[in-house]
KEKOLNU-491814 format. One record per residue (C-alpha): x, y, z. Coordinates in steps of 0.2 Angstrom, whole numbers, plus 5000, padded with zeros to 4 digits. Layout:
<atoms>
XYZ ...
</atoms>
This chain:
<atoms>
509151805261 510351665257 509251545266 507751605257 508551575240 509051405245 507251365250 506551435233 507851325224 507251175233 505451215230 505851235211 506651065211 505250985220 504051055207 505150985193 505150815201 503250815203 502850865185 502650725172 503450725155 502150735141 501850575131 501150675116 502550695103 502350775086 503450825071 503451005065 504451055050 505550905052 505950925070 505250825085 504350905100 503450865116 501750945117 501751005136 500151075144 500751195157 500051155175 499851285189 501451325198 502651255184 504151365180 505251375165 506751315176 505751165181 505251115163 507051135157 507551005171 506150895167 506450885148 508350905149 508451055138 508951235141 507751375146 508351475132 507951335119 506151325126 505951515125 506551515107 505251385102 503851475111 504051665109 502351695117 502951635134 504251765136 503051865147 502751705158 501951535158 500051525158 499051375165 498351255152 499351335138 500151215126 501951235122 503251135112 504851075119 506150995108 506450805110 508250765115 508750615103 509050445111 509050265106 507450175107 507249995113 506849945095 508450025089 509449915100 508649745095 509149645080 507849605066 507649425072 507149485090 506049615083 505149495072 504549395087 503449545091 503249645075 502849635057 503849745046 502949865034 503949965021 503150125016 502650144998 502650314988 501150424994 500650305008 499950395024 500050345042 498150335042 498050215027 499350105035 498250105051 496750055041 497749925031 498249825047 496749885058 497949945071 497850105082 498750255074 499450295092 500250115093 501150145076 501850315082 502350245099 503250085091 504150195078 504850345088 505950405073 504550435061 503650595056 501850545055 501450675042 502850645030 503250455029 504750425017 504550285003 505550135008 505450185027 505250025038 503850035051 503549905065 501849845066 501449765083 500649595079 499549585095 498749745089 498349695071 496449695069 496049785085 495549955079 494050005068 493950145056 493150265068 494550235081 495950265069 495050425062 494850495080 496650465084 497250545068 496150695072 496850705089 498650705082 498050855071 497350945085 498950925095 499950995080 498751145079 498951185097 500751235094 500751265075 501851405068 500951575068 499751585053 499751405049 498851245054 498551065049 497150985039 496650805035 496350785017 494650705013 494150604998 493750714983 494850864989 496150924977 497551054976 496351164967 494951154979 496051174994 496951324987 495251404984 494651365001 496151435010 496451584999 498151534992 498851474975 499251294971 501051334971 500951414988 500051254995 501451144988 502851254995 501951245013 502151055011 503951025006 503551034988 502050924988 501350904970 499550894965 499650714960 500350664976 498950724987 498050574995 496450565006 496950545024 498550645022 498950785035 499550945026 499951125032 498751255027 498551445031 497451475047 497451445065 496951305076 495151235072 494851345058 495251195047 494151075057 493550925047 491950925037 490850785032 491050695016 489450765009 490050945013 491650915004 490750844989 489751004988 491251114988 492351014977 491250944964 491251104953 492651224951 492551414947 492451374929 490951264931 491951114926 492050944935 493650944946 493350764953 492150634948 490750634960 489850464959 488050434964 487750334979 486250214977 485050194991 484850014998 483149994990 483750044972 484249904960 486049914953 486149904934 487749834927 488449834909 489749704907 490749714891 491749564885 492549504869 491649334869 491849314850 492749394835 491849494822 491249344812 490749254828 491749094823 493149104837 492649114855 493949154869 493649034883 494549154895 493149284894 491749154896 492649104912 492749284918 490849304915 490449144924 491449204939 490649374938 488949284939 489449194955 490049354962 488349434959 487449294968 488549334983 488049514981 486249474981 486349364996 486949525005 485249605002 485649704986 484549704970 485749684955 485349664936 486749634924 486749644905 488149564895 488749644879 489949554866 491149684860 491849564847 493649644850 493049794840 493049984844 491650004831 490549874840 490949964857 490350124849 488750044844 488449974861 488650144869 487250204859 486050074866 484650134878 484949994891 486750024891 486550214894 485550174909 486850074918 487550124935 489150034933 490149974918 491349834919 492449824903 492849834889 494449724891 495649814879 496249994881 495950044863 494050014866 493850124881 493750304874 491850304870 491450214886 492350334896 491650494888 489850424891 490350374909 491150544913 489550634907 488450524919 489750514933 489750324934 491250214937 492050104923 493049954928 494549894918 494549714924 496149634916 497149764906 498549884913 497950044906 499550144899 498950304891 497050324894 496650434909 494950474917 494350514934 492950374932 494150234928 494650094940 495949964935 496049794944 497749744936 499049804948 500149954944 501949894938 502650044948 502249944964 502749774958 504149744970 503549844985 503349684995 505049624993 505949774999 506449675015 507449555004 508449704997 508849785014 510649825018 510749685030 510549555016 511949485005 511249494987 511949384973 511349394955 511649224947 511949234928 511949104914 512249104895 510349134893 509549294901 507749344903 507949524897 506349594905 506749514922 508549574921 507949754918 506749744932 508049674944 509449794939 508249944941 507749874959 509649854964 510150024958 511150104972 511249934982 512749824984 512649654976 513849514969 513749424953 514049234950 514149154933 513348984933 514048864919 513448684917 515148614914 516448514924 518048594930 519548554919 520748424924 521948484938 521148654940 520848614958 519348734959 517548694962 516348644949 515448784941 513848694946 514348674964 513548824973 514248774990 515348924991 513849044989 513148975006 514748965016 514449125026 513349165041 512349305032 510549315026 510749275007 509649324993 509849244976 509149314960 509249194945 509149294928 509049144917 507549114905 508048934901 506948804910 508348674912 509548804918 508348864931 507948694937 509848654939 510248804948 508848774961 509448594962 511248654965 510748774979 509648644988 511048514986 512348644994 511148675008 510948495012 512848465010 513248595023 511948555035 512348365035 514148415039 513648495055 513848665049 512548805053 511048795041 511348925028 510049065028 509449115010 507949155000 507749154981 506849294973 506049204958 505349254942 503449214941 503649144923 504448994931 502648934935 502448914916 503848784915 503148614913 504648514918 505348604933 505448514949 504248624960 504848544976 506448654973 505348804976 505048744994 506848684997 507548854991 506148965000 505749044983 504749204983 503749264968 502849424965 501149384955 499649484949 498549354956 498549204967 497349074973 497748924984 496548784981 496748714998 496148875007 494348875013 493749025004 494448964987 493848784990 492048844993 492148954977 492848804967 491448694973 490048824969 490848854952 490948664947 489148634953 488548784942 489648764927 490348584927 492148634925 493648694936 493848884938 495348974931 496149134937 494949224925 493449154935 494249214951 494549384944 492749394938 492149354955 493249484963 492649614951 490849584956 491149584975 492249734974 491249854964 489349804966 489249834985 490349994983 489050084973 487850084988 488950224996 490450334992 491450224980 493050324982 492950325000 492550145001 493950084989 495350214990 496750185002 495850025009 496249845006 494949715000 495149524998 493549454990 494349274988 496249274992 497049414982 497049584990 496649744981 497149924986 496650064975 497550234974 498050354960 499750344951 500850504951 500150624938 498650524933 496850534938 496450344936 496050234952 497350094950 497549934961 499349954968 499349784977 500349644970 500349474978 501949404987 501949214986 503149124999 503648944997 504148885014 505448745018 504048655028 503148635011 501748765015 501348925004 500949085012 500449245003 500549425007 
</atoms>
């Protein structure tokens, strides 16, 4: 008998060693699990040895297997915490292989996969500490450079769906997981699954209606594939009209390829007396026309009618009553928020998009409204790496302060450790023995990664501080010291200064956050500039570029599902990238992408 027990024990050990640990890992209610598919002959004892957890723990997480394991049954086994390879490497070593992505509020793993065109599975494997269904704002993700651009939309969606199915195979009794589609809302989902909106929020850690994003994976009542994905058209049919017969979400008409697109463009080309023309809006119009030429070369038929709003809400009201205007499929403008109301009411009735091309819309809300100006709430998303705990942050103050920039910076630094330095353009008193207030060498005499934030709004002061930093850098390096590591987080208003030495931007590795950027030495911008000069005999401005972008973004999008085409995806018509989503608590479609401009020490400029 004793010999038989020994044989059985050895056989169990052999089975355990032959089995393979699952590579499928999911998060459920904040806990991390392997999804293991039971193979013939596997035992509870063998699985406990394979995964390094107790048999009792496996049983507690899988009450259905108390009666015994069944072949091909999926069970969940807790992951024993360990330290990943990435967790042991320094940032400097990680940057050789990865780019860093900092999660913004409401961002989904699927959206990040599409942003970088990288497999969903690759992001999950390279970031073992993340919960794919609940990314945290500010959380850093490693993006494997070799894989960027390697995955198309179909592949990402298939992997995201596979992850959903893995979750559903071991979901808690009575619940399952669903991928949110464009157009789905809290109201339509709660109706579909027979619960209240409050219950749906409670199932998803207090998720609010305004936080619901296409591509998000949420918990719903049901089991397994009862929540299988449906086509966009089916979703449209079910969400277009709610139980009260009212529009729950705008459902835009998709034009057929053979149909002409009619565009109404509303710009304040003159004032009411037609004596004062604003050249900026003429430049926008000219850029828009070049954009439409590019759209036509793609094979689309486009007709654009220009309306002069004369900077007058009354004139806009008159325009809305015109027959040609009322037949437009797309409205671009008006420029000013106070002129939008009548245009939006008309567009909502016809279910057509309205594009606000230049203004940040503060109080006007509409499902049909798209805003190109980036949302101020996301202004500094792309510099979160400069404010990480590994950085030594110093705020440089002077007698003159840019109050708006100061407010933004202090809000950004709330809860973070930083130092303050007062820069005074004076010489030390005789016999003081101290450094000159203009000598910034002490700020660089460390081996840390420094970030300097200069709050002055005085052109001379900014120029002197940048020169002092560059001088300190040169001085330390020339004495054989380790070259200081530092970046200056700059104020984009510095670009308006006429007398500032711009070589200092490069020497100090200045980083700006801007609404728009166009490097004239890039091939795309150079081609546009050449075409613009040939067509209009003048050099284009940022208004010209924005006009071109407006046409390239929205005209082709009307030949399909405009929300699905634009929301949670990035587009770069010229050089500035746009990414549309919905701000918390508002229905507007707003560009959330700001441009990060990096001045590098080798006198090159890179943008992100």
